[in-house]
N, C-alpha and C positions, 0 to 999 in steps of 0.2 A: 496463409497471412491474412490477418484482420486489414480492413480497408484503413488508410492513412486517416490521422484524426483531422486532416484540413479536406477531405474528401467531401464534395456536396453529396455525396450519398452516404455519408457516415452517419448510423445511428449508435448513439452510446450508449441506450438503454440494452445494448446487445452486444456490447464490447465486454467482455469479461475483464480487460485491462482499466477500464473506466469504473465498472462495478467494484472491484477489489480497491482501487484509488480512492473512492467515496467512502467505501466501509474504512479502509486506516485512517483517512484523512479527518474523520470525524471522531474515531475512536479517541476518549479521552476527553472531548470537547465540552463537557460539564465540568470537568475538574477543576477545583481551585486554583491549581498553579498555573493554569493557561491565563497569560495575561496579553495585552494589546501588542507587547513585543513578539511574543509565539506565538499568537493567535493562528496564523496561518501556515499550512504545511506547504511542500514543493508542489509546484504547479503539476497538472495533468500529462503535459508536455515533458516535462523534467523526469516524472515517475516513467513513463513510457521509454524515454529514451536511457535512462538507468537500468531499466529491464531488460531492453534490447541489448545495451553495451556489456551486460553481465558483468561488469566489474564490481568489487568490495567498494561500497559508497564509505562506509564508517566500519573499518576493523573493530573496533571496540564492541560496537552493537552485534556484528556478525559473530565475534567470538563469545559474547554474551546471550545469545540467541535464545529467545523466549519463546518461541513457536510451541515447541513440543507442551510446555506449561500451559499454554494458551489454546491449543488444537481442539480439544474438545467443545471449546466455548465458540471459537468460530465454525466448525461443523455445526453445531446445534443453530447457529446465527444464521448462517448461509442455507441449511436445509429449511428454516422455518421462513425463510423469506418469499415473496412471492415469484423470484428467482428460480429457484430450486424446485419450486412445486409446478412450474410450469417447463421448466428445461432441467434436469437432473446433468446434463451433460455441460450446459454452462454454469452451474453450481459446481460442479468438479473445477472447471478451468479457474474459476476465480479461488478457489481455494489453492490450488497450486501456484498461482500469483501471489497472493498473499504471503504463501510458503516461502516463494523465491525472495521477495521483497525483505523477510525476514533473514534469510539465508545472505543478501546482499548489505545487512547492516541498514537497511533504509528505515525499519523500525527500532525504536529505543527500548529500553526495559519497561516502560509504563505502555507498550503495546500502540505507541503512539507513533505516526510516520514523522520521519525528520523534517523539521523546518528548515524552510531556506537558509537562512541565517547559521543556523547549526550545520549543515553542509559546507556553507562557504569557511564557516571557522577552523572544521575540520580539516579540509583541503590546504587551507594555508597553514595549517600546522605542520604538514608533512613534508 
C-alpha cells in the first residue's frame, strides 16, 4: 500500500495516484468550455477515496466509458513523460489508475475528471 497522503514521508512525485490525478485534472483545461464555475476538479483526497472505495461515482460516465477511444493517447503521453522514461512500472501503475477512474465514471466524455459540483449534483439526483 502506498503511504497515506497525510504522511510526513509522503512523496507525491512517486505516487501513481497523484500522477494519474494530475493528468486527469488538467485534461481539457485549455478548452473554451471551462469556466470559473467548473474550473476545479475533485480534490486529490476525494480522488483517492473514490478509487479506494471502488464504487461507481457517475453511472452515466461509467456506461459511456471513453477510455478505449483514448487509450493510445494516454499510453503515448505517459510513455513520453519523464515518469515512464525513469520508471516503466510507475508509468504502468499510472495508466491502470487512469483506466480505473474511467471505469468508475470519474471521467466524463470529454476526458475530464469530474468536477466537485458535478459529483454533488449527481449524488443528490439519485
